[in-house]
C-alpha positions in Angstrom: -19.2 6.6 -40.0 -18.0 4.1 -42.6 -19.4 3.5 -46.0 -20.7 0.2 -44.6 -22.8 2.1 -42.1 -24.2 4.3 -44.8 -25.2 1.2 -46.7 -26.7 -0.3 -43.5 -29.0 2.7 -43.0 -30.0 2.8 -46.6 -31.1 -0.8 -46.3 -33.0 -0.2 -43.1 -35.0 2.7 -44.5 -35.5 1.1 -47.9 -36.8 -2.2 -46.4 -38.9 -1.1 -43.4 -41.8 1.3 -42.9 -41.0 4.3 -40.7 -43.4 3.1 -38.0 -41.8 -0.3 -37.9 -38.4 0.7 -36.5 -37.7 0.7 -32.8 -37.0 4.4 -32.5 -40.3 5.5 -34.1 -42.6 7.8 -32.2 -45.4 9.8 -33.9 -44.3 13.0 -32.2 -40.9 13.9 -30.6 -42.6 15.5 -27.6 -39.4 15.6 -25.4 -37.4 17.2 -28.2 -40.1 19.8 -28.9 -40.3 20.8 -25.3 -36.6 21.3 -25.0 -36.4 23.2 -28.3 -39.0 25.6 -26.9 -36.9 25.9 -23.7 -34.0 26.8 -26.0 -35.9 29.8 -27.3 -37.2 28.4 -30.6 -38.8 31.1 -32.7 -39.8 31.4 -36.4 -36.4 33.0 -37.1 -34.3 30.2 -35.4 -31.9 28.4 -37.7 -32.4 24.7 -36.8 -30.4 21.6 -37.9 -31.7 18.2 -37.1 -28.8 15.8 -37.1 -29.7 12.2 -37.8 -33.2 13.4 -38.8 -34.1 10.1 -40.5 -37.8 10.0 -41.4 -39.0 11.6 -38.1 -41.8 14.1 -37.9 -39.7 16.8 -36.2 -39.3 18.6 -39.5 -43.1 18.6 -39.9 -43.6 20.1 -36.4 -40.9 22.7 -37.0 -42.6 23.9 -40.1 -46.0 23.8 -38.3 -44.5 26.1 -35.7 -43.5 28.5 -38.4 -39.7 28.0 -38.3 -38.3 29.3 -41.6 -34.8 27.8 -41.6 -34.8 24.0 -41.1 -32.0 21.7 -42.1 -32.4 17.9 -42.0 -29.2 15.9 -42.1 -29.0 12.1 -42.2 -26.5 9.5 -43.5 -29.4 7.8 -45.3 -30.8 9.5 -48.4 -33.6 7.0 -48.3 -34.6 8.2 -44.8 -34.8 11.8 -45.9 -36.7 10.8 -49.0 -39.5 9.4 -46.8 -39.8 12.7 -44.9 -39.6 14.7 -48.2 -42.4 12.7 -49.8 -44.5 13.0 -46.6 -44.2 16.7 -46.7 -45.1 17.1 -50.3 -44.8 20.7 -51.5 -43.8 21.8 -48.0 -40.5 19.9 -48.5 -39.1 22.9 -50.3 -39.0 24.7 -47.0 -36.4 22.3 -45.7 -32.7 22.0 -46.6 -31.9 18.3 -47.1 -28.4 17.0 -46.4 -27.8 13.3 -47.1 -24.4 13.0 -45.6 -22.4 11.4 -42.7 -22.3 14.1 -40.0 -18.5 13.5 -39.5 -18.0 14.4 -43.1 -20.4 17.4 -43.3 -19.0 20.8 -44.1 -21.4 23.0 -42.1 -21.2 26.8 -42.0 -19.4 28.2 -39.0 -22.0 29.8 -36.7 -24.7 28.8 -39.2 -27.3 27.5 -36.7 -29.0 28.7 -33.6 -30.2 25.2 -32.5 -28.6 21.8 -33.0 -31.0 18.9 -32.5 -30.1 15.2 -32.3 -32.3 12.4 -31.1 -30.3 9.1 -31.2 -27.5 9.9 -33.7 -24.6 10.7 -31.4 -25.2 7.4 -29.6 -23.9 5.4 -32.6 -20.5 7.1 -32.3 -19.0 4.6 -30.0 -15.4 5.6 -30.8 -14.2 8.3 -28.5 -12.4 10.2 -31.2 -15.5 10.2 -33.4 -17.7 11.5 -30.5 -15.1 14.2 -29.8 -15.1 15.2 -33.5 -18.9 15.4 -33.5 -18.8 17.7 -30.5 -16.3 19.9 -32.2 -18.4 20.1 -35.4 -21.5 21.1 -33.3 -19.5 23.8 -31.5 -18.2 25.3 -34.7 -21.6 25.1 -36.4 -23.5 26.7 -33.5 -23.7 30.5 -33.1 -22.6 31.9 -29.8 -25.4 31.5 -27.2 -26.8 28.9 -29.5 -28.3 25.6 -28.1 -27.9 21.9 -28.6 -30.6 19.4 -27.7 -29.1 15.9 -27.6 -30.9 12.7 -26.8 -30.0 9.0 -26.8 -30.1 5.9 -24.7 -29.6 6.5 -21.0 -27.6 4.3 -18.7 -29.4 1.0 -18.4 -30.8 1.2 -21.9 -30.0 -1.0 -24.9 -26.4 -1.6 -25.9 -27.4 -2.1 -29.5 -29.8 -0.5 -31.9 -30.6 -1.7 -35.4 -27.9 -4.4 -34.9 -25.2 -1.7 -34.3 -23.5 -0.9 -31.0 -24.4 2.2 -29.1 -23.0 4.2 -26.2 -25.3 5.0 -23.3 -25.0 8.5 -22.0 -26.6 10.5 -19.2 -27.1 14.3 -19.7 -24.0 15.0 -17.7 -22.0 12.7 -19.9 -23.1 14.6 -23.0 -22.2 17.9 -21.3 -18.7 16.6 -20.5 -18.3 15.5 -24.1 -19.2 19.0 -25.3 -16.7 20.6 -22.9 -16.4 23.9 -21.0 -17.8 26.1 -23.8 -21.2 24.6 -23.1 -23.4 24.8 -20.1 -26.0 22.1 -19.2 -29.2 24.1 -19.0 -31.7 21.2 -18.6 -31.5 17.4 -18.1 -34.5 15.2 -18.7 -35.4 11.5 -19.2 -38.2 9.6 -20.9 -39.2 6.0 -21.4 -39.6 5.5 -25.1 -42.1 2.7 -26.0 -41.2 0.9 -29.2 -43.9 -0.1 -31.7 -43.9 -3.6 -30.1 -44.3 -2.3 -26.5 -40.7 -2.5 -25.2 -39.6 0.4 -22.9 -36.3 2.1 -23.6 -34.8 4.8 -21.2 -33.7 7.9 -23.1 -31.8 10.8 -21.7 -31.8 14.4 -23.1 -29.4 17.3 -22.5 -30.2 20.9 -23.3 -26.8 22.7 -23.7 -26.1 26.4 -24.3 -22.9 27.5 -26.1 -21.2 30.3 -24.2 -20.2 33.4 -26.1 
């Protein structure tokens, strides 16, 4: 992502309350269900890519997960989550960085989660780079839970273009080293009542 996009997201999270953005949901139920299907335990090393100010980090800590990393291009977004958690924020590693520029440890994570970050990578080379980064960062037999707008969903979000993908599209992007273990859909309701179709893919990295 460009510096302009980083500035864009800083402005979004600095000027709006977390519950006032279209992607807000008080609990990421679909994500949590798929994380549990991926074998989430207290020893799982989890990274949430495009974490924003979402409550997933709260839920992971509530489930006793001891290794949680929250990555987002917007430091302002992560600050909202950090302040919400209070003293519990010390149990999370915070990475305010563009995912395409992140130097993540090889095999450093058991589960890679992303709800609506990949969809902003509309350039095919950027999307391929993202998949390569995820593959390198995931341990063998690790899992990726990826969600975003499904076909027929919005073509823009927060005034930026997005790419709509079905679970099978996500699996093809990740390539033959990954198996599609579960495909699911949900209708996300925005704070103002609009319905947006989301698609989720649970992928497993082969050893």
